[in-house]
KOLMI-260088 format. One line per 2 residues: number of its first residue (from 1); for each residue x, y, z of N, C-alpha, C, O, CB. Coordinates in steps of 0.1 Angstrom, whole numbers, m for minus. Last residue first. Glycine has a CB too. Layout:
N
NUM> X/Y/Z/X/Y/Z/X/Y/Z/X/Y/Z/X/Y/Z | ...
This chain:
354
354> 785/1579/844/786/1589/834/793/1584/821/794/1591/811/793/1602/839 | 766/1552/856/778/1559/855/778/1568/843/771/1566/833/790/1548/853
352> 732/1555/869/742/1550/859/754/1558/859/754/1570/861/735/1550/845 | 722/1550/901/725/1560/892/735/1555/882/746/1551/886/730/1573/899
350> 695/1530/914/709/1532/911/711/1543/900/703/1544/891/716/1519/907 | 670/1521/917/673/1534/924/688/1537/922/693/1547/927/671/1532/939
348> 669/1498/903/659/1508/900/663/1521/905/660/1532/900/645/1504/905 | 687/1480/914/691/1488/902/682/1499/899/686/1509/893/692/1478/890
346> 674/1465/933/681/1477/937/686/1485/925/689/1497/927/693/1474/946 | 666/1442/921/656/1452/922/663/1466/927/657/1476/924/646/1448/932
344> 685/1422/922/686/1432/911/676/1443/912/677/1452/904/684/1424/898 | 703/1407/944/690/1414/944/690/1425/934/695/1436/937/687/1420/959
342> 720/1379/934/720/1393/934/705/1398/935/697/1394/927/727/1399/922 | 732/1351/951/721/1356/942/720/1371/945/719/1376/956/707/1349/946
340> 756/1325/953/753/1339/955/741/1343/945/741/1339/934/765/1349/953 | 754/1293/966/753/1301/954/750/1316/959/742/1318/968/742/1297/945
338> 756/1281/990/764/1275/979/764/1283/967/772/1282/958/758/1260/976 | 783/1291/1005/775/1279/1006/760/1284/1002/753/1289/1011/775/1273/1020
336> 816/1301/997/802/1304/996/794/1291/997/799/1280/992/798/1311/982 | 845/1302/990/839/1307/1002/824/1311/1000/821/1323/1002/847/1319/1007
334> 861/1295/969/853/1284/975/846/1289/988/842/1280/996/861/1272/978 | 875/1315/956/881/1309/968/873/1298/975/877/1293/985/883/1320/978
332> 856/1321/937/869/1315/932/876/1309/944/883/1299/943/878/1326/926 | 837/1333/954/834/1320/946/846/1313/942/848/1301/943/825/1324/933
330> 850/1355/963/847/1344/972/843/1331/965/846/1321/970/835/1349/981 | 853/1370/940/865/1365/946/862/1354/956/869/1344/957/872/1377/954
328> 825/1375/936/833/1368/926/846/1362/932/849/1350/930/837/1377/914 | 819/1391/958/813/1377/957/821/1369/947/823/1357/949/799/1378/953
326> 832/1414/951/837/1407/963/832/1392/962/839/1383/966/833/1413/976 | 816/1422/930/830/1420/928/836/1411/939/844/1402/936/837/1434/927
324> 790/1424/942/793/1414/932/808/1411/930/812/1400/929/787/1418/918 | 780/1443/959/788/1432/965/793/1422/954/799/1412/958/779/1425/975
322> 762/1461/949/776/1466/952/785/1455/957/797/1457/959/775/1477/962 | 738/1449/948/745/1452/935/759/1457/937/767/1456/928/737/1462/927
320> 738/1424/975/734/1436/968/742/1439/955/751/1431/952/735/1448/977 | 729/1389/980/739/1401/980/733/1412/972/723/1411/965/752/1397/974
318> 722/1359/997/717/1371/990/727/1382/991/732/1385/1002/703/1375/995 | 731/1327/993/735/1339/1000/731/1351/992/736/1353/981/750/1339/1004
316> 714/1295/992/719/1308/986/723/1318/997/719/1317/1009/709/1314/977 | 707/1265/979/711/1271/992/719/1284/988/729/1283/981/719/1261/1001
314> 680/1260/956/695/1262/958/696/1268/972/688/1276/977/700/1272/947 | 655/1236/966/660/1249/961/674/1250/963/681/1242/970/652/1261/968
312> 628/1214/970/643/1216/967/645/1230/961/638/1234/952/648/1205/957 | 603/1203/974/608/1213/983/623/1215/982/630/1217/992/606/1209/997
310> 592/1187/955/600/1180/966/606/1190/975/615/1186/984/610/1172/960 | 578/1204/938/571/1192/944/578/1187/956/572/1182/966/569/1182/934
308> 599/1221/930/588/1226/938/580/1215/945/577/1216/957/578/1234/929 | 615/1202/916/620/1209/927/609/1215/936/610/1214/948/630/1220/923
306> 597/1196/895/602/1185/904/607/1192/917/604/1187/928/613/1177/898 | 595/1220/882/583/1214/888/587/1203/898/580/1202/909/574/1208/877
304> 622/1223/873/616/1233/882/603/1227/889/602/1229/901/612/1245/874 | 623/1200/856/632/1202/868/626/1211/878/626/1209/890/646/1206/864
302> 605/1207/836/603/1195/844/611/1195/857/606/1191/868/607/1182/836 | 619/1229/825/606/1231/832/602/1219/841/597/1220/852/595/1233/822
300> 640/1215/815/643/1225/825/630/1228/833/630/1230/845/648/1238/819 | 629/1199/796/635/1193/807/637/1203/818/636/1199/830/648/1186/803
298> 621/1219/777/611/1210/783/616/1204/796/609/1203/806/607/1199/773 | 646/1231/771/635/1239/778/625/1230/785/621/1232/796/628/1249/768
296> 673/1208/777/665/1217/769/654/1223/777/653/1221/790/658/1208/758 | 702/1212/799/691/1204/793/683/1214/784/685/1226/784/682/1197/803
294> 738/1213/799/725/1217/805/714/1208/799/718/1197/793/721/1232/804 | 760/1188/797/760/1203/798/747/1207/805/746/1205/817/760/1210/784
292> 781/1161/803/768/1166/802/768/1181/804/776/1186/812/758/1160/813 | 800/1132/794/799/1146/797/784/1150/796/776/1144/790/808/1154/788
290> 813/1100/806/804/1108/798/805/1123/802/810/1126/813/790/1104/799 | 824/1068/804/828/1081/809/821/1091/800/823/1092/787/844/1083/808
288> 813/1036/814/811/1048/806/817/1060/812/815/1063/824/796/1050/803 | 826/1002/813/821/1014/820/820/1026/810/826/1026/799/831/1018/831
286> 832/974/811/823/981/802/817/994/807/805/996/807/811/972/799 | 850/961/825/838/964/832/828/971/823/817/974/828/841/972/844
284> 875/974/808/873/964/818/861/968/827/861/978/834/886/963/827 | 873/999/794/870/986/787/867/975/797/858/967/796/882/982/778
282> 880/1019/811/867/1018/806/863/1005/801/852/999/803/865/1029/795 | 906/1014/818/897/1017/829/882/1017/824/873/1016/833/901/1031/834
280> 918/1011/794/915/999/801/906/1002/812/898/993/816/928/992/806 | 925/1036/786/913/1031/781/909/1018/788/897/1014/788/913/1029/766
278> 937/1060/808/941/1047/802/927/1040/798/919/1038/807/949/1038/812 | 938/1094/804/930/1083/808/935/1070/800/937/1071/788/915/1085/804
276> 943/1129/813/948/1116/808/939/1104/813/934/1105/824/963/1113/813 | 926/1158/803/928/1148/814/932/1134/808/926/1129/799/914/1146/822
274> 936/1191/795/931/1178/791/935/1168/802/944/1169/809/939/1173/778 | 926/1218/817/936/1211/810/931/1197/805/922/1192/812/949/1209/818
272> 905/1229/831/911/1237/821/921/1229/812/923/1233/800/918/1249/827 | 876/1209/837/890/1212/840/896/1220/829/893/1217/817/898/1200/844
270> 844/1213/842/853/1213/831/866/1218/835/869/1230/836/847/1223/820 | 817/1193/855/828/1202/857/837/1202/846/839/1191/840/835/1200/871
268> 803/1172/847/797/1185/844/806/1196/847/804/1207/843/783/1186/852 | 806/1138/838/813/1151/841/805/1163/837/801/1165/826/827/1151/835
266> 798/1107/850/793/1118/842/799/1131/847/799/1135/859/778/1119/842 | 804/1074/848/809/1086/854/806/1098/845/811/1098/834/824/1085/857
264> 784/1045/850/787/1057/843/793/1068/852/787/1071/863/775/1062/835 | 786/1009/849/783/1022/855/788/1033/847/795/1031/837/789/1022/869
262> 795/984/840/784/991/832/779/1004/838/770/1010/834/773/982/830 | 805/975/872/805/972/858/793/978/851/781/977/857/805/957/856
260> 805/1004/895/801/990/892/803/988/877/804/997/869/786/987/896 | 833/1025/902/820/1022/895/818/1007/894/827/999/893/820/1028/881
258> 857/1028/912/847/1027/922/833/1025/915/823/1024/922/847/1039/931 | 874/1032/890/875/1019/897/864/1017/907/861/1006/911/888/1018/904
256> 870/1058/882/863/1048/875/864/1034/882/855/1026/880/869/1046/861 | 888/1070/900/874/1072/902/866/1062/894/856/1057/899/870/1086/897
254> 913/1061/889/909/1058/903/894/1059/905/888/1051/911/917/1067/913 | 912/1072/863/912/1057/865/908/1053/879/902/1043/881/926/1052/862
252> 913/1099/868/901/1093/863/901/1078/865/890/1072/868/899/1096/848 | 924/1119/890/929/1106/885/917/1098/880/911/1091/888/938/1098/896
250> 915/1152/881/913/1140/888/920/1128/882/922/1128/870/898/1137/890 | 917/1187/883/923/1175/877/920/1163/886/922/1164/898/938/1177/875
248> 884/1204/887/898/1201/890/903/1189/883/895/1180/878/900/1200/906 | 858/1211/887/866/1215/875/881/1213/878/889/1220/872/863/1229/871
246> 833/1189/899/844/1198/901/852/1200/888/851/1192/879/854/1192/912 | 813/1170/897/809/1184/896/821/1194/897/819/1206/896/799/1188/907
244> 804/1140/886/816/1148/889/813/1163/886/812/1167/875/828/1143/880 | 786/1115/897/784/1128/891/796/1137/895/797/1140/907/770/1134/896
242> 785/1081/890/793/1091/896/790/1104/889/791/1105/877/809/1088/896 | 765/1053/894/767/1065/887/776/1074/896/774/1075/908/753/1073/884
240> 767/1030/910/761/1029/897/765/1041/888/767/1040/876/746/1027/898 | 795/1020/930/785/1029/926/780/1027/912/787/1023/903/791/1043/927
238> 815/1000/937/804/1003/946/792/1011/940/781/1009/943/808/1010/958 | 841/992/929/829/986/922/816/989/930/807/981/930/831/972/921
236> 857/999/959/858/994/946/845/988/941/839/980/948/869/984/945 | 861/1011/983/848/1013/977/848/1008/962/841/1013/954/844/1028/978
234> 887/1008/992/876/1004/1001/862/1005/995/853/1000/1001/877/1013/1013 | 901/1019/971/902/1004/973/890/999/982/885/989/980/915/1000/978
232> 897/1046/976/891/1040/964/891/1025/966/881/1018/962/900/1044/952 | 911/1051/1000/897/1053/999/890/1046/988/880/1040/989/894/1068/998
230> 938/1049/1006/930/1037/1004/916/1039/1002/908/1029/1003/932/1028/1016 | 942/1078/1025/948/1067/1018/938/1055/1018/931/1052/1027/961/1063/1025
228> 921/1106/1020/926/1096/1029/931/1084/1021/926/1081/1010/914/1091/1038 | 909/1124/1003/923/1127/1008/929/1116/1017/941/1117/1020/923/1140/1015
226> 884/1117/1000/893/1112/990/907/1116/993/917/1112/986/889/1118/976 | 861/1106/1022/872/1116/1021/883/1111/1012/890/1101/1015/879/1118/1035
224> 827/1103/1017/840/1096/1016/851/1107/1014/849/1116/1006/840/1086/1004 | 797/1103/1035/808/1111/1029/820/1103/1028/824/1096/1039/810/1125/1036
222> 762/1093/1032/776/1092/1037/785/1101/1029/782/1106/1019/781/1078/1037 | 737/1100/1023/738/1089/1033/752/1089/1039/753/1084/1051/735/1076/1027
220> 725/1133/1017/735/1123/1015/735/1113/1026/734/1116/1038/749/1129/1014 | 708/1154/1022/703/1141/1018/712/1130/1015/709/1119/1011/695/1144/1006
218> 716/1177/1034/712/1178/1021/706/1165/1015/700/1165/1004/722/1183/1012 | 726/1168/1058/715/1176/1058/708/1178/1045/696/1179/1043/718/1190/1064
216> 749/1155/1049/738/1147/1054/725/1155/1055/715/1150/1052/742/1142/1068 | 765/1176/1041/761/1167/1031/749/1159/1036/739/1156/1028/772/1158/1027
214> 769/1187/1067/762/1195/1057/757/1186/1046/745/1187/1042/771/1206/1051 | 785/1167/1078/772/1170/1084/763/1178/1074/751/1175/1073/774/1178/1097
212> 808/1168/1060/800/1155/1061/786/1158/1067/776/1153/1062/807/1145/1070 | 827/1186/1054/813/1189/1051/804/1178/1052/793/1178/1047/813/1194/1036
210> 851/1174/1063/846/1187/1069/832/1190/1066/825/1197/1074/855/1198/1064 | 864/1152/1054/850/1150/1060/845/1163/1066/835/1162/1074/851/1139/1070
208> 880/1160/1023/880/1157/1037/865/1155/1041/856/1155/1033/886/1169/1045 | 874/1160/996/888/1158/1000/889/1155/1015/898/1148/1019/896/1170/997
206> 845/1140/988/851/1153/991/866/1150/997/868/1139/1001/843/1161/1001 | 817/1126/976/832/1124/976/838/1138/977/837/1146/969/836/1117/963
204> 787/1116/991/795/1127/987/810/1123/987/815/1117/997/793/1139/995 | 762/1093/981/775/1095/988/782/1107/982/783/1108/970/784/1082/988
202> 729/1083/982/739/1093/978/750/1093/987/749/1094/999/732/1107/976 | 706/1063/968/714/1064/980/726/1072/975/734/1068/966/718/1050/985
200> 676/1077/952/689/1071/952/696/1072/966/693/1080/974/698/1076/941 | 653/1092/950/652/1079/957/665/1071/957/666/1060/961/642/1071/950
198> 652/1117/941/648/1107/931/648/1093/937/643/1083/931/658/1107/919 | 662/1130/962/648/1132/960/643/1121/950/631/1118/950/645/1146/955
196> 689/1124/959/682/1119/970/667/1119/968/660/1110/972/686/1126/983 | 694/1139/935/696/1124/935/688/1118/947/682/1107/945/710/1120/936
194> 689/1165/944/681/1159/934/682/1144/933/672/1137/932/685/1165/920 | 709/1169/965/694/1170/967/686/1163/957/676/1156/960/691/1185/968
192> 733/1163/951/729/1156/962/714/1157/965/708/1146/966/737/1161/975 | 733/1183/930/733/1169/927/729/1160/938/722/1150/936/747/1165/923
190> 734/1206/945/721/1203/938/721/1189/934/710/1182/934/721/1212/925 | 759/1205/955/748/1205/965/735/1203/958/725/1198/964/748/1218/973
188> 775/1206/931/774/1194/939/762/1193/949/756/1183/951/786/1191/947 | 773/1233/923/767/1222/915/765/1210/924/754/1204/923/776/1218/903
186> 785/1246/945/773/1251/939/765/1241/930/753/1240/930/776/1263/930 | 798/1217/962/798/1232/959/784/1236/953/774/1229/956/809/1236/951
184> 811/1192/968/798/1197/975/798/1212/974/799/1219/984/797/1192/989 | 824/1165/949/823/1179/952/810/1184/958/800/1179/954/826/1187/940
182> 808/1140/933/822/1145/936/821/1160/937/817/1168/928/831/1142/924 | 785/1118/944/787/1131/939/800/1137/943/803/1138/955/775/1141/945
180> 774/1086/936/785/1093/942/785/1107/936/786/1108/924/799/1086/941 | 747/1064/941/753/1076/934/763/1083/942/761/1085/954/741/1086/930
178> 730/1035/936/740/1042/945/748/1052/937/754/1049/926/750/1031/951 | 696/1027/932/709/1031/926/717/1038/937/713/1045/946/706/1041/915
176> 672/1022/943/680/1011/941/694/1014/935/702/1006/933/673/1001/932 | 655/1049/927/655/1039/938/664/1027/934/664/1022/922/641/1034/940
174> 678/1068/906/665/1066/913/666/1055/923/677/1051/927/654/1062/903 | 691/1077/875/692/1078/890/679/1077/896/670/1085/893/700/1091/894
172> 693/1075/847/684/1066/855/686/1066/870/684/1056/876/685/1053/850 | 707/1091/831/714/1079/835/706/1072/846/711/1063/853/728/1083/841
170> 690/1113/826/695/1105/815/700/1092/820/699/1081/813/706/1112/807 | 686/1124/852/675/1119/844/680/1109/833/674/1098/832/666/1130/837
168> 711/1132/858/704/1124/867/693/1117/860/690/1105/862/699/1132/879 | 717/1150/837/724/1137/837/717/1127/847/718/1115/845/738/1138/841
166> 697/1170/844/698/1164/831/705/1151/831/700/1141/826/704/1173/821 | 702/1180/870/690/1172/867/691/1164/854/686/1153/853/678/1181/867
164> 726/1195/868/726/1182/875/714/1174/871/715/1161/871/727/1184/889 | 717/1216/852/730/1210/849/731/1196/856/738/1187/850/742/1219/853
162> 695/1225/864/693/1217/852/706/1210/848/706/1200/842/688/1226/840 | 707/1239/886/697/1228/888/696/1219/876/696/1207/877/684/1235/891
160> 725/1258/875/730/1247/884/720/1236/885/724/1224/885/733/1253/898 | 704/1272/859/717/1267/854/722/1255/863/723/1244/858/728/1278/854
158> 681/1276/873/681/1277/858/694/1274/852/694/1272/839/677/1292/855 | 686/1275/899/681/1263/893/682/1264/878/683/1253/871/667/1260/898
156> 692/1301/907/703/1292/904/699/1279/898/707/1272/891/711/1289/916 | 664/1310/911/672/1316/901/684/1306/898/686/1303/886/678/1329/905
154> 650/1300/933/648/1294/920/658/1298/910/662/1290/901/634/1297/915 | 656/1317/954/661/1303/955/660/1296/942/667/1287/939/652/1296/966
152> 643/1340/945/658/1340/947/664/1326/948/675/1324/943/662/1348/959 | 616/1332/943/623/1336/931/639/1335/933/646/1331/924/619/1349/927
150> 606/1302/959/609/1316/960/618/1320/948/626/1312/944/615/1320/974 | 583/1278/949/597/1282/949/598/1297/950/592/1304/942/604/1277/936
148> 556/1272/946/563/1266/957/578/1270/958/585/1266/968/563/1251/957 | 547/1282/922/545/1290/934/553/1284/946/556/1292/955/530/1290/937
146> 572/1276/896/561/1272/904/560/1281/917/570/1286/922/561/1257/907 | 580/1295/869/585/1292/882/573/1289/891/565/1298/894/594/1304/888
144> 583/1287/835/573/1291/846/580/1286/859/584/1275/861/560/1284/844 | 607/1302/813/602/1291/821/592/1296/832/593/1307/837/614/1283/828
142> 612/1311/780/608/1316/793/602/1304/801/592/1298/796/599/1328/792 | 616/1304/754/627/1302/763/625/1308/777/634/1310/785/640/1308/757
140> 594/1310/740/598/1296/740/609/1294/750/611/1282/754/603/1292/726 | 591/1338/740/584/1330/750/588/1316/751/586/1309/761/569/1331/747
138> 622/1356/738/611/1349/731/604/1339/741/611/1333/749/617/1341/719 | 627/1383/761/631/1370/756/619/1364/749/607/1365/753/635/1361/768
136> 643/1409/777/632/1406/767/636/1393/760/647/1392/754/631/1418/756 | 647/1420/810/652/1413/799/640/1410/790/629/1408/794/659/1400/803
134> 657/1444/836/647/1436/828/654/1429/816/665/1433/813/635/1445/823 | 678/1452/852/665/1454/856/654/1445/849/645/1440/855/661/1469/854
132> 706/1428/856/699/1439/850/685/1441/855/680/1432/862/699/1439/835 | 721/1404/850/725/1413/861/719/1427/857/726/1437/855/740/1414/863
130> 716/1388/828/705/1390/838/709/1399/850/700/1401/858/700/1378/843 | 732/1398/797/726/1389/806/717/1395/817/713/1406/816/736/1381/813
128> 729/1403/762/733/1409/775/725/1401/786/713/1399/784/731/1424/776 | 741/1394/730/732/1393/740/738/1397/754/750/1396/756/727/1378/742
126> 749/1416/704/755/1407/714/745/1407/726/740/1417/731/768/1413/719 | 732/1415/672/736/1422/684/742/1411/694/740/1399/692/725/1429/690
124> 721/1400/651/735/1405/650/740/1412/662/752/1415/663/737/1413/638 | 697/1390/654/697/1403/647/712/1408/646/714/1420/642/689/1413/654
122> 701/1367/668/697/1366/654/698/1379/647/699/1379/635/682/1360/654 | 732/1373/687/717/1371/686/714/1370/671/722/1373/662/709/1382/693
120> 761/1360/698/755/1368/687/741/1364/685/738/1352/682/763/1366/674 | 767/1363/734/765/1355/722/759/1364/711/753/1375/714/755/1343/724
118> 768/1374/759/781/1372/752/779/1364/739/789/1358/734/791/1366/761 | 740/1355/773/749/1367/773/761/1363/764/765/1351/763/753/1372/787
116> 725/1333/767/718/1345/773/727/1357/773/722/1368/774/714/1341/787 | 732/1319/734/734/1320/748/728/1333/754/726/1343/746/748/1319/752
114> 715/1303/709/720/1316/713/720/1317/728/710/1315/735/710/1327/708 | 726/1274/691/718/1280/701/724/1294/705/736/1296/704/716/1271/714
112> 732/1263/660/737/1272/670/727/1278/679/720/1287/675/745/1282/663 | 721/1244/644/724/1257/638/729/1267/648/730/1279/644/712/1262/631
110> 716/1223/661/726/1221/651/730/1234/643/740/1234/637/721/1211/641 | 713/1227/696/708/1231/683/719/1230/672/730/1236/674/703/1246/684
108> 716/1218/721/724/1212/711/720/1216/697/722/1208/688/724/1197/713 | 696/1231/736/710/1234/739/720/1228/729/731/1233/728/713/1228/753
106> 672/1219/728/677/1232/722/691/1236/725/698/1243/717/668/1243/726 | 658/1195/726/672/1195/731/678/1208/725/688/1207/718/680/1183/727
104> 634/1187/716/634/1194/729/648/1194/735/650/1195/747/624/1188/739 | 636/1177/691/636/1167/701/636/1174/715/639/1167/725/648/1158/699
102> 638/1200/676/625/1192/675/624/1181/685/613/1177/689/623/1187/661 | 665/1205/681/654/1214/686/641/1207/686/633/1209/696/653/1227/677
100> 677/1184/667/678/1185/682/668/1194/688/662/1191/698/692/1191/685 | 670/1188/640/667/1175/647/667/1177/662/658/1172/669/676/1164/643
98> 658/1222/636/667/1211/634/663/1199/643/654/1199/651/682/1215/638 | 641/1243/644/638/1235/632/646/1222/631/642/1213/624/638/1243/620
96> 649/1261/662/635/1256/664/632/1246/653/620/1241/653/626/1267/664 | 673/1276/666/666/1276/653/652/1271/653/643/1275/645/674/1268/643
94> 671/1295/696/676/1284/688/668/1284/675/658/1291/674/676/1270/695 | 675/1316/725/670/1313/712/677/1301/706/688/1297/711/672/1325/703
92> 685/1318/750/674/1327/747/669/1325/733/660/1332/729/679/1341/749 | 699/1299/778/695/1300/763/684/1310/762/675/1311/770/691/1287/757
90> 702/1295/805/714/1297/797/711/1300/782/720/1304/775/723/1286/798 | 671/1308/817/684/1302/819/695/1305/809/697/1317/806/682/1287/820
88> 646/1326/833/654/1324/820/667/1318/824/674/1323/833/655/1338/812 | 613/1324/848/628/1324/848/633/1322/834/627/1318/825/633/1313/857
86> 584/1339/865/591/1332/854/606/1332/856/612/1340/864/587/1338/840 | 552/1345/874/566/1343/879/573/1334/870/569/1323/867/565/1336/894
84> 530/1368/858/535/1354/860/549/1355/866/557/1364/863/535/1347/847 | 523/1394/851/522/1390/865/528/1376/868/529/1372/880/508/1391/870
82> 511/1387/819/516/1398/829/513/1393/843/502/1389/847/509/1411/826 | 517/1353/809/508/1365/810/515/1375/820/523/1371/829/494/1361/815
80> 526/1328/785/528/1336/797/519/1348/797/515/1353/786/543/1340/798 | 519/1315/762/524/1307/773/525/1315/786/525/1309/797/537/1301/770
78> 513/1332/740/502/1323/746/506/1316/759/498/1311/766/498/1313/736 | 519/1361/722/523/1352/733/511/1345/739/501/1351/741/530/1361/744
76> 513/1379/702/512/1365/699/516/1355/710/516/1343/708/521/1362/687 | 518/1404/713/504/1401/709/502/1386/706/491/1380/707/500/1408/697
74> 541/1402/741/537/1405/728/523/1399/724/518/1391/731/547/1400/718 | 538/1414/775/539/1403/765/535/1408/752/527/1417/750/530/1391/770
72> 553/1426/805/545/1428/793/547/1416/784/557/1409/785/549/1441/786 | 563/1415/829/559/1429/829/550/1433/817/541/1441/818/572/1438/828
70> 567/1387/849/563/1392/835/557/1406/836/548/1409/843/553/1382/828 | 593/1387/872/579/1388/870/576/1393/856/583/1403/851/572/1397/881
68> 621/1364/877/614/1377/878/599/1375/875/593/1365/876/620/1387/869 | 654/1352/875/641/1350/880/634/1363/881/640/1373/886/641/1342/893
66> 682/1337/859/673/1349/860/659/1345/865/653/1335/860/672/1356/846 | 711/1331/852/702/1324/862/693/1335/867/695/1342/877/711/1318/875
64> 730/1342/837/720/1334/831/713/1325/841/708/1314/837/728/1325/820 | 751/1369/834/741/1364/842/731/1356/834/724/1361/826/733/1375/849
62> 766/1401/823/765/1386/823/753/1382/832/745/1391/837/778/1380/829 | 772/1426/801/764/1423/813/762/1408/812/757/1402/802/751/1431/813
60> 799/1444/786/791/1432/787/784/1431/801/790/1435/811/800/1420/785 | 815/1462/759/809/1462/772/799/1450/774/792/1447/764/803/1475/776
58> 831/1431/752/828/1442/760/823/1454/752/826/1455/740/840/1446/768 | 831/1400/746/826/1411/738/822/1423/747/810/1425/749/815/1407/729
56> 862/1385/758/847/1387/759/843/1399/751/852/1408/749/843/1389/774 | 886/1362/747/882/1376/748/867/1378/748/860/1373/739/888/1384/736
54> 887/1332/768/889/1340/756/884/1354/757/878/1357/768/882/1333/744 | 880/1325/793/876/1316/782/878/1323/769/870/1320/759/861/1312/784
52> 887/1346/809/894/1333/811/890/1323/801/897/1312/800/890/1328/825 | 877/1372/810/884/1368/798/892/1355/800/902/1353/794/894/1379/794
50> 860/1377/830/874/1379/833/883/1375/822/895/1373/824/878/1372/846 | 836/1370/820/838/1384/821/852/1387/826/857/1399/825/829/1390/831
48> 838/1341/820/835/1349/808/840/1363/809/848/1368/801/821/1349/804 | 843/1333/846/852/1329/836/851/1338/824/860/1343/818/850/1315/832
46> 819/1344/858/833/1349/862/843/1345/851/851/1354/847/837/1342/875 | 799/1330/846/799/1344/845/813/1350/848/818/1358/841/789/1350/855
44> 805/1304/854/807/1307/840/807/1322/838/814/1327/829/796/1301/832 | 797/1303/880/812/1304/878/814/1308/863/825/1314/860/819/1291/882
42> 769/1325/885/775/1312/881/790/1314/878/794/1325/874/767/1307/868 | 747/1341/906/761/1341/900/766/1327/898/767/1319/907/771/1349/911
40> 713/1348/898/723/1340/904/737/1343/898/738/1346/886/720/1326/903 | 692/1374/903/701/1368/893/712/1361/900/719/1367/908/707/1379/884
38> 658/1387/907/670/1380/913/678/1374/901/673/1369/892/666/1369/923 | 640/1401/893/640/1403/907/653/1397/913/657/1401/924/628/1396/913
36> 633/1417/863/642/1407/870/642/1411/884/645/1422/888/656/1408/864 | 606/1417/844/612/1425/854/620/1416/863/614/1408/870/601/1433/862
34> 605/1408/810/605/1403/824/612/1413/833/623/1418/829/613/1390/824 | 585/1405/782/593/1414/789/593/1410/804/582/1410/810/589/1429/787
32> 585/1382/756/581/1384/770/590/1394/776/603/1392/775/580/1371/778 | 575/1379/721/584/1383/732/577/1385/745/566/1389/746/592/1395/729
30> 562/1376/697/564/1364/706/572/1367/718/576/1357/725/570/1353/698 | 563/1402/685/550/1396/689/551/1384/699/542/1382/707/542/1392/677
28> 590/1419/702/584/1413/690/571/1406/695/568/1405/707/593/1403/683 | 601/1449/718/595/1435/719/588/1431/706/581/1439/700/585/1435/730
26> 632/1462/710/617/1465/709/610/1451/709/613/1443/700/614/1473/696 | 657/1450/733/651/1452/720/636/1455/721/630/1452/730/652/1439/711
24> 673/1470/757/666/1457/754/658/1460/741/653/1471/739/657/1452/765 | 702/1488/762/689/1487/755/685/1473/753/692/1465/748/690/1495/742
22> 716/1500/793/717/1492/781/703/1492/775/693/1497/781/722/1478/783 | 733/1520/815/720/1519/808/723/1511/795/730/1516/786/713/1533/805
20> 752/1508/843/751/1514/830/736/1513/825/729/1505/830/761/1508/820 | 772/1506/871/758/1506/866/757/1514/853/762/1525/853/748/1513/877
18> 801/1485/869/794/1498/870/780/1497/866/776/1487/859/802/1508/861 | 827/1464/880/814/1466/876/809/1480/878/813/1487/887/804/1456/884
16> 861/1475/871/851/1471/880/837/1471/874/835/1477/863/851/1479/892 | 883/1460/846/876/1471/851/865/1466/861/860/1455/860/869/1479/840
14> 896/1439/833/903/1445/845/896/1457/851/901/1464/859/917/1448/841 | 879/1434/811/881/1424/822/887/1429/834/885/1424/845/890/1412/816
12> 857/1462/805/869/1454/802/871/1444/814/866/1446/825/882/1463/800 | 833/1471/813/838/1476/800/851/1469/796/855/1470/784/841/1491/800
10> 805/1455/827/820/1457/827/824/1462/813/818/1457/803/827/1444/831 | 775/1463/844/782/1461/832/797/1462/835/802/1470/844/778/1471/821
8> 743/1459/855/757/1459/860/765/1455/848/763/1444/842/758/1449/872 | 717/1482/842/724/1468/843/738/1470/849/744/1481/849/725/1462/829
6> 686/1496/832/699/1496/840/704/1482/842/697/1473/844/696/1503/854 | 673/1500/800/674/1492/812/687/1494/819/698/1493/813/672/1477/808
4> 651/1510/775/663/1513/782/662/1506/796/652/1506/803/664/1529/785 | 638/1492/749/636/1495/763/649/1498/770/657/1489/771/628/1483/769
2> 629/1503/715/638/1496/725/636/1501/739/631/1512/741/653/1499/721 | 596/1504/703/607/1511/708/616/1503/717/611/1495/725/603/1524/716
């Protein structure tokens, strides 16, 4: 039988959140039923449900930073048991058979990975996200949250954490490397913590030095104010890797100038407009301009284990189910340090809209 579940839902981009009853699918043999305890707010949630990335499939519940407790498991489940602490990130399915899936890169499934919300599931329904009481997910896409991580602190790691861990791992960030993190927001603060824990020397690039002390607390050795004249010239050829976490327009040539020869600038922020670039900025010095999305399930579990081992979590502000609309506005205004996490347990006592 399908499972009725209370959720925060929007019926249109210009409508407020309401508590509604949605249906989770009748669990299959390989499914895990999760009682959601915490759901992080990602800027992608805001873009999607405000129709900023095209028309969303309303009515819709968003949220792909999900942490909770296993409530039930299907007969064929072997990876998880009732009572386990688990999480779900940006993916809930993939073909499992293509070259990318077999390489543990499900996010790049050649037959189309299924997103946690606003995506067409294998049965033709639209996936609904984690601002809800519970979710039903194939065990292959359910992550184990180590005991060393509180669930609310772990929730944003399922998107923000893996978004930074993946390029840090791919581009060899570690001892002897100098890393610059552009922006100290929801993504940037994870980039600083993870890079420092890997043993790199970390510098934050921010428009001013207002967050310098905070950056230091997170593990940064220094902060460079990009609003000051001559900042790039003073740091020419200094960094092995630049992790760009902002979605703003940047003078890419200027930022590439502070890379060492053969260094890489990796972008995880997505500006809305195309960015101009003179190819000489790459050719001279053999530099790399790259992009990175999230990581696969294996790497996401590796990230969670790494965070638990090194005492790393998202810096969060906990909010109730009635605070989400205001939290969205604060995220857009940059008024959060660093991630909002919704206490979804309050949905149990909420009354669905008529």
